[in-house]
C-alpha positions in Angstrom: -27.7 -93.7 -21.8 -27.5 -92.0 -25.2 -28.6 -95.1 -26.8 -31.5 -95.6 -24.6 -32.7 -92.0 -25.2 -32.3 -92.6 -29.1 -34.2 -95.8 -29.1 -37.6 -94.1 -29.7 -36.2 -90.7 -31.1 -39.7 -89.4 -31.7 -40.7 -89.7 -28.1 -37.3 -88.3 -27.2 -37.9 -85.1 -29.3 -41.5 -84.7 -28.2 -40.5 -85.1 -24.5 -37.5 -82.3 -25.0 -40.1 -80.0 -26.8 -42.5 -80.8 -23.8 -40.0 -79.8 -21.3 -38.7 -76.8 -23.6 -42.1 -75.2 -24.0 -42.8 -74.8 -20.4 -39.3 -73.7 -19.6 -39.6 -70.9 -22.3 -42.7 -69.7 -20.7 -41.1 -69.7 -17.1 -37.9 -67.9 -18.6 -40.1 -65.3 -20.4 -42.5 -64.8 -17.2 -39.4 -64.4 -14.9 -37.9 -61.9 -17.1 -41.2 -60.1 -17.7 -41.4 -59.8 -13.6 -37.9 -58.8 -13.3 -38.5 -56.1 -15.7 -41.5 -54.6 -13.8 -39.6 -55.1 -10.7 -36.5 -53.2 -11.9 -38.9 -50.4 -13.3 -40.3 -49.9 -10.1 -36.9 -49.9 -8.1 -35.6 -46.9 -10.5 -38.6 -45.0 -9.8 -37.8 -45.1 -6.2 -34.5 -43.4 -7.0 -36.2 -40.5 -8.9 -37.4 -39.2 -5.6 -40.8 -38.6 -7.0 -44.2 -38.7 -5.0 -47.7 -38.7 -6.4 -50.6 -36.4 -5.0 -53.9 -37.3 -6.1 -57.6 -37.6 -5.0 -58.1 -39.7 -2.0 -60.7 -42.0 -3.3 -60.0 -42.8 -7.1 -57.1 -41.7 -9.6 -60.0 -40.2 -11.9 -61.3 -37.6 -10.0 -59.9 -34.2 -11.4 -58.3 -31.9 -8.7 -58.2 -28.1 -9.0 -55.1 -26.6 -10.7 -54.5 -24.3 -7.7 -53.3 -27.2 -5.2 -49.9 -26.9 -6.8 -49.7 -23.3 -5.6 -50.8 -24.6 -2.2 -48.4 -27.2 -1.9 -45.5 -25.2 -3.1 -46.5 -22.6 -0.4 -46.7 -25.4 2.2 -43.2 -27.2 1.5 -40.3 -25.9 3.6 -37.5 -24.5 1.4 -35.2 -27.0 0.1 -37.7 -30.1 0.4 -39.4 -30.0 -3.2 -37.4 -29.3 -6.4 -40.5 -28.9 -8.8 -44.1 -30.0 -9.1 -45.7 -31.4 -12.6 -49.3 -31.5 -13.0 -50.7 -34.2 -15.2 -54.1 -35.0 -16.4 -55.2 -37.8 -18.6 -56.0 -37.8 -22.2 -55.8 -41.2 -23.6 -55.7 -40.3 -27.1 -56.1 -42.3 -30.2 -55.6 -41.6 -33.8 -59.2 -40.9 -35.3 -60.5 -43.8 -37.3 -58.2 -46.3 -35.8 -58.0 -48.5 -32.8 -54.4 -47.3 -32.0 -54.4 -45.7 -28.6 -51.5 -44.0 -26.8 -50.8 -43.5 -23.1 -51.0 -39.7 -23.4 -51.4 -36.9 -20.9 -51.4 -33.2 -20.6 -48.0 -32.0 -18.2 -46.9 -28.5 -17.0 -44.6 -26.8 -19.6 -42.2 -25.3 -17.0 -41.5 -28.3 -14.7 -42.1 -31.6 -16.8 -38.3 -31.5 -18.1 -37.2 -30.9 -14.2 -39.5 -33.6 -12.7 -38.6 -36.2 -15.3 -35.2 -35.2 -15.9 -34.3 -38.9 -16.7 -35.9 -38.5 -20.3 -32.7 -36.4 -21.2 -34.6 -33.5 -22.9 -32.0 -31.1 -24.4 -32.1 -27.4 -24.1 -33.4 -27.2 -27.6 -36.1 -29.9 -27.0 -37.1 -27.7 -23.8 -37.3 -24.5 -25.7 -39.6 -26.0 -28.4 -42.0 -27.5 -25.9 -42.2 -24.2 -23.8 -43.1 -21.9 -26.9 -44.9 -24.2 -29.3 -48.7 -24.2 -28.4 -49.5 -27.5 -29.5 -46.0 -29.0 -28.6 -46.1 -32.6 -27.9 -43.4 -35.1 -26.9 -43.5 -38.8 -27.8 -41.6 -41.8 -27.0 -39.2 -43.6 -29.3 -41.4 -46.6 -29.4 -44.3 -44.6 -30.5 -42.1 -42.8 -33.2 -41.0 -46.1 -34.8 -44.4 -47.6 -34.5 -46.2 -44.5 -36.3 -43.3 -43.4 -38.5 -43.4 -39.9 -36.7 -40.7 -37.4 -37.0 -39.9 -34.1 -35.4 -42.3 -31.4 -36.7 -45.1 -33.8 -37.8 -48.4 -32.7 -37.3 -50.6 -35.3 -35.8 -54.4 -35.4 -34.4 -55.6 -37.3 -31.9 -58.9 -37.8 -30.1 -59.3 -38.2 -26.1 -60.9 -41.4 -25.0 -62.4 -39.6 -22.0 -65.3 -36.8 -22.1 -65.6 -34.7 -23.9 -63.7 -36.6 -26.2 -61.7 -33.5 -27.5 -60.2 -34.1 -30.9 -56.6 -32.1 -30.7 -53.7 -31.2 -33.0 -50.2 -31.7 -31.9 -46.8 -31.0 -33.3 -44.0 -33.3 -32.3 -41.2 -31.1 -30.8 -39.1 -33.8 -29.1 -38.2 -37.6 -29.1 -36.0 -37.9 -26.4 -33.9 -41.0 -26.6 -34.4 -42.1 -23.1 -38.0 -42.1 -23.3 -38.6 -45.6 -24.6 -42.2 -46.1 -23.4 -45.2 -45.6 -25.5 -46.0 -42.2 -24.1 -47.0 -38.9 -25.3 -46.9 -35.6 -23.3 -48.3 -32.2 -24.4 -49.1 -28.9 -22.6 -51.5 -28.8 -19.9 -52.5 -25.1 -20.8 -53.5 -26.1 -24.3 -55.4 -29.0 -23.0 -57.3 -26.7 -20.4 -57.7 -24.2 -23.3 -59.5 -26.9 -25.3 -61.8 -28.0 -22.4 -62.7 -24.6 -21.9 -64.0 -24.1 -25.3 -65.8 -27.5 -25.1 -67.2 -27.5 -21.7 -66.7 -24.0 -20.1 -64.1 -25.0 -17.6 -60.2 -26.4 -17.4 -59.8 -30.1 -17.3 -58.4 -30.3 -14.1 -55.3 -32.3 -12.7 -55.3 -36.0 -12.0 -51.9 -36.3 -10.4 -49.5 -33.7 -9.0 -45.9 -35.2 -9.2 -43.6 -34.0 -6.6 -39.8 -34.2 -7.5 -38.3 -34.2 -3.9 -34.7 -32.8 -3.3 -34.0 -35.1 -0.3 -34.9 -38.2 1.3 -36.3 -35.8 4.3 -38.3 -33.9 1.5 -39.9 -37.2 0.3 -40.9 -38.2 3.7 -42.3 -34.6 4.5 -44.5 -34.9 1.5 -45.8 -38.4 2.3 -46.8 -37.4 5.8 -47.9 -33.7 5.7 -49.7 -32.9 2.2 -52.4 -35.1 3.5 -52.9 -33.7 6.8 -53.2 -30.4 5.1 -56.0 -31.2 2.7 -57.8 -33.5 5.3 -61.4 -32.6 5.7 -61.1 -30.3 2.9 -63.2 -30.2 -0.3 -60.3 -31.9 -1.9 -59.0 -34.6 0.1 -55.6 -36.2 -0.9 -53.6 -39.2 -1.1 -50.0 -39.2 -1.3 -47.7 -42.0 -2.1 -44.3 -43.0 -3.5 -44.3 -43.2 -7.3 -43.5 -47.1 -7.4 -46.4 -47.7 -4.9 -48.7 -45.8 -7.4 -47.6 -47.6 -10.5 -48.0 -50.8 -8.8 -51.5 -49.9 -7.4 -52.4 -48.5 -10.8 -51.2 -51.7 -12.5 -53.3 -54.1 -10.0 -56.3 -51.9 -10.7 -56.7 -53.9 -13.9 -56.0 -57.1 -12.1 -52.7 -58.3 -10.5 -51.0 -59.6 -13.8 -47.9 -59.6 -12.8 -48.5 -62.0 -9.9 -50.7 -64.1 -12.5 -47.7 -64.3 -14.8 -45.3 -65.6 -12.2 -48.1 -68.0 -10.8 -48.5 -69.2 -14.5 -44.7 -69.7 -14.8 -44.6 -71.9 -11.9 -47.4 -73.9 -12.5 -46.3 -74.9 -16.0 -42.9 -76.1 -14.5 -45.3 -78.8 -12.8 -46.7 -79.5 -16.2 -42.8 -80.0 -17.5 -42.1 -82.3 -14.5 -45.5 -84.3 -15.2 -44.9 -84.7 -19.0 -41.2 -85.9 -18.2 -42.3 -88.1 -15.6 -44.4 -89.9 -18.0 -41.9 -90.3 -20.6 -39.6 -91.9 -17.9 -42.4 -94.1 -16.7 -42.9 -95.6 -20.2 -39.2 -95.8 -21.0 -39.0 -98.0 -17.6 -41.8 -100.2 -18.1 -40.3 -101.0 -21.8 -37.1 -101.8 -20.2 -37.9 -103.8 -17.6 -36.6 -107.2 -18.6 -33.3 -105.1 -19.8 -32.8 -103.7 -16.4 -33.5 -107.3 -15.0 -30.7 -108.7 -17.1 -28.3 -105.8 -16.1 -29.1 -106.5 -12.5 -28.3 -110.3 -13.1 -24.8 -109.4 -14.8 -24.0 -107.6 -11.5 -24.9 -104.2 -12.2 -25.6 -102.6 -8.6 -28.9 -101.0 -7.7 -27.1 -97.7 -7.0 -25.6 -97.8 -10.7 -29.1 -98.6 -12.2 -30.5 -95.5 -10.3 -27.8 -93.3 -11.5 -28.1 -94.6 -15.1 -31.9 -93.5 -15.0 -31.5 -90.3 -13.1 -28.9 -89.3 -15.9 -31.2 -89.9 -18.5 -33.7 -87.6 -16.9 -30.9 -85.1 -16.3 -30.1 -85.1 -20.1 -33.6 -84.8 -21.0 -33.9 -81.7 -18.6 -30.9 -80.2 -20.1 -31.6 -80.5 -23.7 -35.0 -79.1 -23.0 -33.5 -76.2 -21.0 -31.1 -75.4 -24.0 -33.6 -75.6 -26.3 -36.1 -73.1 -24.5 -33.5 -71.0 -23.0 -30.7 -70.6 -25.9 -32.4 -69.0 -28.5 -34.5 -66.5 -26.3 -31.2 -65.6 -24.4 -29.5 -64.9 -27.8 -32.6 -63.2 -29.2 -33.2 -60.7 -26.3 -29.3 -60.0 -25.9 -29.6 -58.7 -29.5 -32.9 -57.0 -29.1 -35.0 -57.0 -26.1 -39.0 -57.8 -26.7 -40.9 -54.6 -26.3 -43.5 -54.5 -23.3 -46.3 -52.0 -23.6 -45.3 -48.9 -21.5 -42.1 -50.2 -20.1 -38.8 -48.8 -21.0 -36.0 -51.2 -22.2 -38.1 -54.4 -23.0 -37.7 -58.1 -21.9 -34.3 -59.2 -21.7 -33.1 -62.7 -20.6 -30.2 -62.2 -18.5 -27.5 -64.4 -17.8 -28.9 -65.1 -14.1 -32.2 -66.0 -15.4 -31.0 -68.3 -18.1 -28.9 -70.0 -15.8 -32.0 -70.4 -13.6 -34.0 -71.8 -16.4 -31.6 -74.3 -17.2 -31.3 -75.4 -13.5 -35.0 -75.4 -13.2 -35.1 -77.5 -16.3 -32.7 -79.9 -15.2 -34.5 -80.3 -11.9 -37.4 -81.0 -13.9 -35.8 -84.0 -15.7 -34.5 -85.7 -12.3 -37.2 -85.2 -10.4 -39.4 -86.8 -13.2 -36.8 -89.7 -13.5 -36.5 -90.2 -9.4 -39.6 -92.5 -8.9 -38.7 -94.9 -12.4 -35.2 -94.8 -10.9 -36.2 -96.0 -7.4 -38.3 -98.6 -9.1 -35.5 -99.7 -11.3 -33.1 -100.2 -8.3 -35.7 -101.9 -6.4 -36.6 -104.3 -9.3 -36.6 -108.1 -8.3 -34.5 -109.9 -10.9 -36.5 -113.2 -11.3 -40.1 -111.8 -11.6 -38.8 -109.3 -14.1 -37.1 -112.1 -16.3 -40.6 -113.7 -16.5 -42.4 -110.7 -17.6 -43.3 -110.8 -21.1 -42.8 -107.1 -22.3 
């Protein structure tokens, strides 16, 4: 079997690489989808729901709605409400942009308690007028440190240019986000337009599952038929919908990953077919010497198995070791892409199956080969 594979080393090498490349894409795509699904699953554990305009995410709602929801909620249902308003800042004169928004100083550390802000972080955020909290990814990318003053320009009207002071870089805030004080944002907006910026989302930290269910059903009823009708949904649903607003890229990545497996099978099938045609007389001689059809079939399938295994090892091995040491960053997603042992095993199995499936037809043809006609054939 090894002798047959090394007979044409260039073709074997190219075939292994042709299997390895699709398997690399498949493994990476599966890991990226797994990261998104893990992020959505973890968001559900935070017991957060989003309240925004019924028709669109971009329409600003009045600041007072927070007070209305707090007055409406039964005692013990809602822990805190944090208002957020999109800013979408970029460094003036550069194309570098950040996911950034204004948030309530008093409730942000409560609603997003998983960021792990210290008491000192919270105090600085609540006392510094221009306070900003940034993710570790931004800090590393821009080489920003605590106390640095940075200026960002909004990507939405009125395109405010604002100066911030970095007061916290929470270790658990790994995504590329920048948060700053909403009252500062409204102050600048009033100077430019004569009115506050308003709120894109009200994020409710629910105390219990009953409180979350109450928020999902009762808040929209309260604002129904009013000037500001709302839509309330779980954080995971909101994030999934927001991501799909720019196209279902998660589904696209997963579809490409599956289609590329078919490409690997076709490439391997072409190689195995060529090898079978070149070895027709050799296989006929083996049959004449007493090799059974079953043994011939097993031999060809074993070659496909080995090709697939080599391709899988070349594709999965390096990326598994690489991401185990340092996950591949994914924009605005905490943690980064990491190929787990399960995904690596699945990648190897799929690669082996590609090789076996590609060898199936040549193996059957080899097993059914007629000895006399094959010996008369000139190769």
